[in-house]
C-alpha positions as a Markdown table, in Angstrom:
| # | Residue | x | y | z |
|---|---|---|---|---|
| 1 | Met | 29.0 | 6.4 | 2.8 |
| 2 | Ile | 25.9 | 5.5 | 4.7 |
| 3 | Lys | 25.0 | 1.8 | 5.2 |
| 4 | Val | 21.4 | 1.0 | 5.9 |
| 5 | Ala | 19.4 | -2.4 | 6.4 |
| 6 | Phe | 15.8 | -2.2 | 5.0 |
| 7 | Ile | 14.2 | -4.8 | 7.5 |
| 8 | Thr | 10.8 | -5.9 | 5.9 |
| 9 | Arg | 8.1 | -8.5 | 6.6 |
| 10 | Ser | 9.4 | -12.1 | 5.8 |
| 11 | Thr | 6.6 | -12.5 | 3.2 |
| 12 | Ile | 7.5 | -9.3 | 1.2 |
| 13 | Tyr | 8.4 | -11.5 | -1.9 |
| 14 | Thr | 6.0 | -14.4 | -1.5 |
| 15 | Val | 3.0 | -12.1 | -0.8 |
| 16 | Pro | 3.9 | -9.0 | -2.7 |
| 17 | Gly | 2.1 | -5.7 | -1.9 |
| 18 | Gly | 2.7 | -2.0 | -2.1 |
| 19 | Asp | 5.3 | -2.2 | 0.5 |
| 20 | Thr | 7.3 | -4.6 | -1.7 |
| 21 | Ile | 7.4 | -2.0 | -4.5 |
| 22 | Gln | 8.1 | 0.8 | -2.0 |
| 23 | Ala | 11.1 | -1.0 | -0.3 |
| 24 | Val | 12.6 | -2.3 | -3.6 |
| 25 | Gln | 12.2 | 1.0 | -5.5 |
| 26 | Thr | 13.5 | 3.1 | -2.6 |
| 27 | Ala | 16.5 | 0.7 | -2.2 |
| 28 | Arg | 17.3 | 0.9 | -5.8 |
| 29 | His | 17.3 | 4.6 | -6.1 |
| 30 | Leu | 19.3 | 5.0 | -2.9 |
| 31 | Thr | 22.0 | 2.6 | -4.2 |
| 32 | Glu | 22.1 | 4.9 | -7.4 |
| 33 | Met | 22.8 | 7.8 | -4.9 |
| 34 | Gly | 25.8 | 5.9 | -3.6 |
| 35 | Ile | 24.0 | 4.6 | -0.4 |
| 36 | Thr | 24.3 | 0.9 | 0.6 |
| 37 | Ala | 20.8 | -0.2 | 1.1 |
| 38 | Asp | 20.3 | -3.9 | 1.6 |
| 39 | Ile | 16.8 | -5.5 | 1.8 |
| 40 | Arg | 16.7 | -8.0 | 4.7 |
| 41 | Leu | 13.8 | -10.1 | 5.7 |
| 42 | Ala | 12.6 | -10.0 | 9.3 |
| 43 | Asn | 13.2 | -13.8 | 9.9 |
| 44 | Glu | 16.8 | -13.5 | 8.8 |
| 45 | Ser | 19.8 | -13.3 | 11.0 |
| 46 | Ile | 21.3 | -9.8 | 10.4 |
| 47 | Leu | 24.8 | -8.6 | 11.1 |
| 48 | Tyr | 23.8 | -5.2 | 12.6 |
| 49 | Ser | 27.4 | -4.2 | 12.9 |
| 50 | His | 27.5 | -3.8 | 9.1 |
| 51 | Tyr | 25.1 | -1.0 | 9.1 |
| 52 | Asp | 24.8 | 2.7 | 10.4 |
| 53 | Leu | 21.1 | 2.4 | 10.9 |
| 54 | Leu | 18.0 | 0.3 | 10.3 |
| 55 | His | 15.0 | 1.2 | 8.3 |
| 56 | Phe | 11.8 | -0.7 | 9.1 |
| 57 | Phe | 8.6 | -0.8 | 7.1 |
| 58 | Asn | 5.0 | -1.4 | 8.3 |
| 59 | Leu | 4.2 | -0.1 | 11.8 |
| 60 | Thr | 1.2 | -2.5 | 11.8 |
| 61 | Arg | 3.6 | -5.4 | 12.1 |
| 62 | Pro | 5.5 | -4.3 | 15.2 |
| 63 | Ala | 6.8 | -7.7 | 16.3 |
| 64 | Asp | 9.5 | -7.6 | 13.8 |
| 65 | Ile | 10.4 | -4.0 | 14.6 |
| 66 | Leu | 10.5 | -4.8 | 18.3 |
| 67 | Tyr | 12.9 | -7.7 | 18.0 |
| 68 | His | 15.5 | -6.0 | 15.6 |
| 69 | Ser | 15.4 | -2.6 | 17.1 |
| 70 | Gln | 16.0 | -3.8 | 20.7 |
| 71 | Lys | 18.7 | -6.4 | 19.6 |
| 72 | Ala | 20.6 | -4.1 | 17.3 |
| 73 | Gly | 21.1 | -1.0 | 19.5 |
| 74 | Lys | 21.3 | 1.1 | 16.4 |
| 75 | Pro | 19.2 | 4.2 | 15.5 |
| 76 | Tyr | 16.3 | 3.4 | 13.3 |
| 77 | Val | 13.6 | 4.9 | 11.2 |
| 78 | Val | 10.1 | 3.6 | 10.2 |
| 79 | Ser | 8.2 | 3.9 | 7.1 |
| 80 | Thr | 4.9 | 3.6 | 8.9 |
| 81 | Ile | 2.5 | 2.5 | 6.0 |
| 82 | Leu | -0.3 | 2.8 | 8.6 |
| 83 | Cys | -3.2 | 1.1 | 6.8 |
| 84 | Asn | -6.3 | 1.2 | 8.8 |
| 85 | Tyr | -8.5 | -2.1 | 8.3 |
| 86 | Gly | -10.7 | -1.0 | 11.1 |
| 87 | Glu | -13.9 | 0.0 | 9.0 |
| 88 | Tyr | -13.6 | -3.0 | 6.8 |
| 89 | Asp | -13.0 | -5.4 | 9.8 |
| 90 | Lys | -15.8 | -3.9 | 11.8 |
| 91 | Tyr | -18.5 | -3.5 | 9.2 |
| 92 | His | -17.9 | -5.5 | 6.1 |
| 93 | Arg | -16.3 | -8.9 | 7.0 |
| 94 | Lys | -18.6 | -12.0 | 6.6 |
| 95 | Gly | -19.0 | -15.2 | 8.5 |
| 96 | Ala | -16.9 | -15.6 | 11.7 |
| 97 | Gly | -15.1 | -12.4 | 10.7 |
| 98 | Arg | -18.1 | -10.5 | 11.9 |
| 99 | Leu | -17.0 | -11.2 | 15.4 |
| 100 | Leu | -14.1 | -8.6 | 14.8 |
| 101 | Arg | -16.5 | -5.7 | 14.9 |
| 102 | Tyr | -16.7 | -5.8 | 18.6 |
| 103 | Leu | -12.9 | -5.4 | 19.0 |
| 104 | Ser | -10.6 | -2.6 | 18.7 |
| 105 | Thr | -8.4 | -2.1 | 15.6 |
| 106 | Asp | -5.2 | -2.8 | 17.5 |
| 107 | Thr | -6.8 | -6.0 | 19.1 |
| 108 | Ile | -7.8 | -7.2 | 15.6 |
| 109 | Glu | -4.2 | -6.6 | 14.3 |
| 110 | Tyr | -2.8 | -8.6 | 17.3 |
| 111 | Leu | -5.0 | -11.5 | 16.7 |
| 112 | Lys | -4.2 | -11.5 | 13.0 |
| 113 | Ser | -0.5 | -11.6 | 13.8 |
| 114 | Ile | -0.7 | -14.4 | 16.1 |
| 115 | Ala | -3.1 | -16.3 | 13.7 |
| 116 | Arg | -0.4 | -15.9 | 10.8 |
| 117 | Tyr | 2.2 | -17.3 | 13.1 |
| 118 | Leu | 0.1 | -20.2 | 14.4 |
| 119 | Leu | -0.9 | -21.1 | 10.8 |
| 120 | Gly | 2.7 | -21.1 | 9.7 |
| 121 | Arg | 2.3 | -18.2 | 7.4 |
| 122 | Asp | 4.7 | -15.8 | 9.0 |
| 123 | Ser | 7.4 | -16.0 | 11.7 |
| 124 | Leu | 6.9 | -14.2 | 15.1 |
| 125 | Ala | 10.2 | -12.4 | 15.7 |
| 126 | Ser | 9.6 | -11.0 | 19.1 |
| 127 | Leu | 8.1 | -13.1 | 22.0 |
| 128 | Ser | 7.7 | -9.8 | 24.0 |
| 129 | Tyr | 5.0 | -8.8 | 21.5 |
| 130 | Thr | 2.8 | -11.7 | 22.7 |
| 131 | Trp | 2.5 | -10.1 | 26.1 |
| 132 | Leu | 2.8 | -6.4 | 25.2 |
| 133 | Gly | 0.2 | -6.7 | 22.5 |
| 134 | Gln | -0.2 | -4.5 | 19.4 |
| 135 | Arg | -0.9 | -1.1 | 20.9 |
| 136 | Lys | 1.9 | -1.1 | 23.6 |
| 137 | Ser | 4.4 | -2.5 | 21.0 |
| 138 | Ile | 3.7 | 0.3 | 18.6 |
| 139 | Lys | 3.9 | 2.9 | 21.4 |
| 140 | Asn | 7.3 | 1.4 | 22.4 |
| 141 | Ile | 8.6 | 1.5 | 18.9 |
| 142 | Leu | 7.6 | 5.1 | 18.4 |
| 143 | Ser | 9.1 | 6.3 | 21.7 |
| 144 | Arg | 12.5 | 4.9 | 20.6 |
| 145 | Ala | 12.4 | 5.7 | 16.8 |
| 146 | Ala | 14.9 | 8.4 | 15.6 |
| 147 | Met | 12.2 | 9.3 | 13.0 |
| 148 | Ile | 9.2 | 8.0 | 11.2 |
| 149 | Leu | 8.7 | 8.4 | 7.4 |
| 150 | Pro | 4.9 | 8.4 | 6.6 |
| 151 | Asn | 3.8 | 8.7 | 3.0 |
| 152 | Ser | 1.8 | 11.9 | 3.8 |
| 153 | Glu | 1.0 | 14.5 | 6.5 |
| 154 | Ser | -2.4 | 12.9 | 6.7 |
| 155 | Glu | -0.8 | 9.5 | 7.6 |
| 156 | Tyr | 1.4 | 11.3 | 10.2 |
| 157 | Asn | -1.6 | 12.9 | 11.8 |
| 158 | Arg | -3.3 | 9.4 | 12.1 |
| 159 | Val | -0.1 | 7.9 | 13.7 |
| 160 | Ile | 0.0 | 10.6 | 16.4 |
| 161 | Gln | -3.7 | 10.6 | 17.0 |
| 162 | Ser | -3.9 | 6.9 | 17.3 |
| 163 | Tyr | -0.9 | 6.3 | 19.5 |
| 164 | Glu | -0.5 | 9.7 | 21.3 |
| 165 | Arg | 3.2 | 9.8 | 20.7 |
| 166 | Lys | 4.9 | 12.9 | 19.4 |
| 167 | Val | 7.8 | 11.7 | 17.1 |
| 168 | Lys | 10.1 | 13.4 | 14.7 |
| 169 | His | 8.8 | 12.9 | 11.1 |
| 170 | Leu | 9.6 | 13.6 | 7.5 |
| 171 | Val | 7.1 | 12.8 | 4.9 |
| 172 | Val | 8.5 | 10.5 | 2.2 |
| 173 | Pro | 5.9 | 10.4 | -0.6 |
| 174 | Asn | 4.9 | 7.2 | -2.4 |
| 175 | Gly | 5.9 | 7.2 | -6.1 |
| 176 | Ala | 6.1 | 5.5 | -9.5 |
| 177 | Asp | 8.9 | 4.7 | -11.9 |
| 178 | Gln | 8.7 | 7.5 | -14.4 |
| 179 | Asn | 11.1 | 5.5 | -16.7 |
| 180 | Leu | 8.8 | 2.6 | -16.9 |
| 181 | Phe | 5.4 | 4.3 | -16.8 |
| 182 | Gln | 5.6 | 6.7 | -19.8 |
| 183 | Tyr | 2.4 | 8.2 | -21.3 |
| 184 | Asp | 2.2 | 8.0 | -25.1 |
| 185 | Pro | -0.7 | 10.3 | -26.2 |
| 186 | Ala | -0.5 | 8.8 | -29.7 |
| 187 | Ile | -2.0 | 5.4 | -28.4 |
| 188 | Lys | -5.8 | 5.6 | -28.4 |
| 189 | Lys | -7.5 | 4.7 | -25.1 |
| 190 | Asp | -10.4 | 2.3 | -24.9 |
| 191 | Glu | -13.0 | 4.3 | -23.2 |
| 192 | Lys | -14.9 | 1.0 | -22.2 |
| 193 | Leu | -11.8 | -0.6 | -20.7 |
| 194 | Val | -11.6 | -0.3 | -16.8 |
| 195 | Ile | -8.7 | -1.9 | -14.8 |
| 196 | Cys | -8.0 | -2.6 | -11.2 |
| 197 | Ala | -4.4 | -3.5 | -10.4 |
| 198 | Ala | -4.5 | -4.7 | -6.7 |
| 199 | Arg | -4.3 | -7.7 | -4.7 |
| 200 | Ile | -7.7 | -9.3 | -4.4 |
| 201 | Glu | -9.0 | -9.0 | -0.9 |
| 202 | Gly | -11.8 | -7.6 | 1.1 |
| 203 | Ile | -10.2 | -4.2 | 1.9 |
| 204 | Lys | -9.7 | -3.5 | -1.9 |
| 205 | Asn | -13.4 | -4.0 | -2.3 |
| 206 | Gln | -13.3 | -5.8 | -5.7 |
| 207 | Leu | -16.7 | -7.5 | -4.8 |
| 208 | Asn | -18.6 | -4.1 | -4.9 |
| 209 | Leu | -16.7 | -3.1 | -8.0 |
| 210 | Ile | -17.8 | -6.2 | -9.8 |
| 211 | Arg | -21.4 | -5.6 | -8.7 |
| 212 | Ala | -21.1 | -2.0 | -10.1 |
| 213 | Leu | -19.9 | -3.1 | -13.6 |
| 214 | Asn | -21.5 | -6.4 | -14.0 |
| 215 | Asn | -23.4 | -6.6 | -17.3 |
| 216 | Thr | -22.6 | -3.0 | -18.3 |
| 217 | Ser | -21.0 | -1.8 | -21.6 |
| 218 | Tyr | -17.6 | -1.7 | -19.7 |
| 219 | Arg | -14.9 | -4.4 | -19.8 |
| 220 | Leu | -13.5 | -4.7 | -16.2 |
| 221 | Leu | -10.0 | -6.4 | -15.8 |
| 222 | Leu | -8.9 | -7.4 | -12.2 |
| 223 | Ile | -5.2 | -7.7 | -12.1 |
| 224 | Gly | -3.8 | -9.4 | -9.1 |
| 225 | Thr | -3.7 | -12.6 | -7.0 |
| 226 | His | -5.8 | -13.1 | -3.9 |
| 227 | Ala | -4.3 | -12.4 | -0.4 |
| 228 | Pro | -3.3 | -15.8 | 1.3 |
| 229 | Asn | -6.3 | -15.8 | 3.7 |
| 230 | Gln | -8.9 | -14.5 | 1.3 |
| 231 | Leu | -9.5 | -17.4 | -1.0 |
| 232 | Asp | -13.2 | -17.3 | -0.1 |
| 233 | Tyr | -13.4 | -13.7 | -1.1 |
| 234 | Tyr | -11.6 | -14.3 | -4.4 |
| 235 | Gln | -14.0 | -17.3 | -5.2 |
| 236 | Glu | -17.0 | -15.1 | -4.4 |
| 237 | Cys | -15.7 | -12.5 | -6.8 |
| 238 | Arg | -15.3 | -15.1 | -9.6 |
| 239 | Glu | -18.7 | -16.6 | -8.9 |
| 240 | Ile | -20.7 | -13.3 | -9.1 |
| 241 | Ala | -18.6 | -11.9 | -12.1 |
| 242 | Ala | -20.5 | -11.5 | -15.4 |
| 243 | Glu | -18.9 | -12.2 | -18.8 |
| 244 | Asn | -17.6 | -8.7 | -19.1 |
| 245 | Val | -15.3 | -9.1 | -16.0 |
| 246 | Gly | -11.8 | -10.7 | -16.5 |
| 247 | Phe | -9.2 | -11.9 | -14.0 |
| 248 | Ile | -5.4 | -11.7 | -14.5 |
| 249 | Asp | -3.1 | -13.1 | -12.0 |
| 250 | His | -0.3 | -11.0 | -10.4 |
| 251 | Ile | 2.1 | -9.8 | -13.0 |
| 252 | Pro | 5.4 | -7.9 | -12.7 |
| 253 | Gln | 5.3 | -4.2 | -13.1 |
| 254 | His | 6.7 | -3.9 | -16.6 |
| 255 | Glu | 3.7 | -6.1 | -17.8 |
| 256 | Leu | 1.3 | -3.7 | -16.3 |
| 257 | Val | 2.4 | -1.1 | -18.8 |
| 258 | Lys | 0.3 | -2.5 | -21.7 |
| 259 | Tyr | -2.8 | -2.5 | -19.6 |
| 260 | Tyr | -2.4 | 1.0 | -18.3 |
| 261 | Arg | -1.7 | 2.1 | -21.9 |
| 262 | Arg | -5.0 | 0.9 | -23.2 |
| 263 | Ala | -7.4 | 1.5 | -20.3 |
| 264 | Lys | -9.1 | 4.9 | -20.0 |
| 265 | Val | -9.9 | 4.3 | -16.3 |
| 266 | His | -8.1 | 2.8 | -13.4 |
| 267 | Ile | -10.1 | 2.1 | -10.3 |
| 268 | Leu | -9.4 | 1.4 | -6.6 |
| 269 | Pro | -12.7 | 1.5 | -4.7 |
| 270 | Ser | -10.9 | 0.5 | -1.3 |
| 271 | Trp | -12.2 | 0.7 | 2.1 |
| 272 | Phe | -8.8 | 2.3 | 2.8 |
| 273 | Glu | -5.7 | 3.4 | 1.0 |
| 274 | Thr | -2.5 | 5.2 | 2.3 |
| 275 | Thr | -2.1 | 6.2 | -1.4 |
| 276 | Gly | -2.8 | 3.3 | -3.8 |
| 277 | Leu | 0.5 | 2.9 | -5.9 |
| 278 | Ser | -1.3 | 1.6 | -8.9 |
| 279 | Ser | -3.3 | 4.8 | -8.9 |
| 280 | Ile | -0.2 | 6.9 | -9.3 |
| 281 | Glu | 1.2 | 4.5 | -11.9 |
| 282 | Ala | -1.9 | 4.5 | -14.0 |
| 283 | Ala | -2.2 | 8.3 | -13.8 |
| 284 | Leu | 1.3 | 8.6 | -15.2 |
| 285 | Met | 0.1 | 6.4 | -18.1 |
| 286 | Gly | -2.8 | 8.6 | -19.1 |
| 287 | Cys | -5.6 | 6.8 | -17.1 |
| 288 | Asn | -8.3 | 8.7 | -15.3 |
| 289 | Ile | -8.3 | 7.7 | -11.7 |
| 290 | Val | -11.3 | 6.4 | -9.6 |
| 291 | Thr | -10.7 | 6.0 | -6.0 |
| 292 | Ser | -12.5 | 6.1 | -2.7 |
| 293 | Asp | -11.7 | 8.9 | -0.4 |
| 294 | Lys | -11.1 | 6.6 | 2.6 |
| 295 | Gly | -7.6 | 7.1 | 3.9 |
| 296 | Asp | -4.9 | 9.6 | 2.7 |
| 297 | Val | -5.5 | 9.7 | -1.1 |
| 298 | Arg | -6.9 | 13.3 | -1.3 |
| 299 | Glu | -3.5 | 14.6 | -0.2 |
| 300 | Tyr | -2.0 | 13.0 | -3.5 |
| 301 | Phe | -4.8 | 13.5 | -6.0 |
| 302 | Ala | -6.7 | 16.5 | -4.7 |
| 303 | Asp | -9.6 | 17.3 | -7.1 |
| 304 | Asp | -7.8 | 15.5 | -10.0 |
| 305 | Ala | -9.3 | 12.1 | -9.4 |
| 306 | Phe | -13.0 | 10.8 | -9.4 |
| 307 | Tyr | -14.2 | 9.7 | -6.0 |
| 308 | Cys | -16.6 | 7.1 | -5.1 |
| 309 | Asp | -18.3 | 5.7 | -2.0 |
| 310 | Pro | -17.0 | 2.1 | -1.6 |
| 311 | Ser | -20.2 | 0.9 | 0.1 |
| 312 | Ser | -22.3 | 1.8 | -3.1 |
| 313 | Pro | -22.1 | 0.1 | -6.4 |
| 314 | Glu | -24.2 | 2.8 | -7.8 |
| 315 | Ser | -21.6 | 5.5 | -6.7 |
| 316 | Ile | -18.8 | 3.3 | -8.1 |
| 317 | Leu | -20.5 | 3.0 | -11.4 |
| 318 | Ala | -21.3 | 6.7 | -11.5 |
| 319 | Ala | -17.7 | 7.6 | -11.0 |
| 320 | Val | -16.4 | 5.2 | -13.7 |
| 321 | Glu | -18.9 | 6.7 | -16.1 |
| 322 | Lys | -17.8 | 10.1 | -15.5 |
| 323 | Ala | -14.0 | 9.2 | -15.6 |
| 324 | Ser | -14.5 | 7.3 | -18.9 |
| 325 | Ile | -15.9 | 10.3 | -20.8 |
| 326 | Thr | -13.7 | 13.0 | -19.3 |
| 327 | Pro | -10.6 | 14.1 | -21.1 |
| 328 | Tyr | -7.3 | 12.9 | -19.5 |
| 329 | Asn | -6.0 | 15.2 | -16.8 |
| 330 | Glu | -2.5 | 16.4 | -17.6 |
| 331 | Thr | -2.3 | 18.5 | -14.4 |
| 332 | Leu | -2.2 | 15.3 | -12.3 |
| 333 | Arg | 0.6 | 13.7 | -14.4 |
| 334 | His | 2.7 | 16.8 | -14.2 |
| 335 | Arg | 2.2 | 16.9 | -10.4 |
| 336 | Ile | 3.2 | 13.2 | -10.0 |
| 337 | Leu | 6.3 | 13.7 | -12.2 |
| 338 | Lys | 7.3 | 16.6 | -10.0 |
| 339 | Gln | 6.4 | 15.2 | -6.5 |
| 340 | Tyr | 5.7 | 11.5 | -6.6 |
| 341 | Thr | 8.5 | 9.5 | -8.1 |
| 342 | Trp | 10.7 | 6.9 | -6.4 |
| 343 | Lys | 13.7 | 9.2 | -7.2 |
| 344 | Gln | 11.9 | 11.9 | -5.1 |
| 345 | Ala | 11.1 | 9.3 | -2.4 |
| 346 | Ala | 14.8 | 8.3 | -2.2 |
| 347 | Ser | 15.9 | 11.9 | -2.0 |
| 348 | Gln | 13.6 | 12.4 | 0.9 |
| 349 | Thr | 14.7 | 9.2 | 2.6 |
| 350 | Leu | 18.4 | 10.2 | 2.3 |
| 351 | Lys | 17.5 | 13.5 | 4.0 |
| 352 | Ala | 15.9 | 11.7 | 6.8 |
| 353 | Tyr | 19.0 | 9.4 | 7.3 |
| 354 | Gln | 21.4 | 12.4 | 7.2 |
| 355 | Ser | 19.2 | 14.1 | 9.8 |
| 356 | Val | 19.3 | 11.1 | 12.1 |
| 357 | Leu | 23.0 | 10.4 | 11.7 |
């Protein structure tokens, strides 16, 4: 029986995100397949001898991977989750953040990692990261990885273009829990209800979403808490929101069901998405999907989503209007059930492990 340690960022439970769901759900489904998959935090002491291999998440946080991969002497795979904050950091940050537009994406990520450590918001596992820097650290990790597990071919292409390292890969799709998110066509949708289930932060672009739907006939619900360093952004969102915009703090996945069930439209007008997990969940629940095409989302949704320009409130509103009056797309739901469930993701992950071992 294969035994694997999932090594995740230390804040995976205190600051939940898409990687939290990916790690938890993949581990759960692997366990059901008879694999031992333990989720361990990067700041924990780990008995590497208990495991056959290590599975890391988030290539953009290389300090954790450097430390454990060098210390363990075990084969490892990486779920890259390579989210590119570059466009948002360079063109859409405000205040002192505007200085970031003059720096490379890797330099920006390096400064963020050091800042999280200095502010006590995260641990810094590897001292060598401080002198290697972001880019060299990632190249080092890729050169030693047994395999990487991007969420799409599009993401894999971005990894090798950005870091000029050919590395063995197997696409492990993001997914949704088909047992939890079940569509009931008997429940009538509210064509005027639009929801956005996402952490409230600049890259998710809730500010332009609010500008787009303020004082329209739509009811917009923003479901999620703000990122730890984005309180100002969250407050600005609340300040400009008209009466037709509501805020609901982060809720567990099972509580999302009732909102997906009622809403006609789910929207993620992000500056970048590798997938957008809530888009997959909402599509399973009978919502029409509005998303930006920044990132890898077209590989998942093809022509079965409504695309908007995240920089334009007019474009966002136009996409919502179209999605709200268009009949639900059954084609997308069937494709998700066939290709994008956590059971599928776990099966692909197991294939990767078997190949490596």
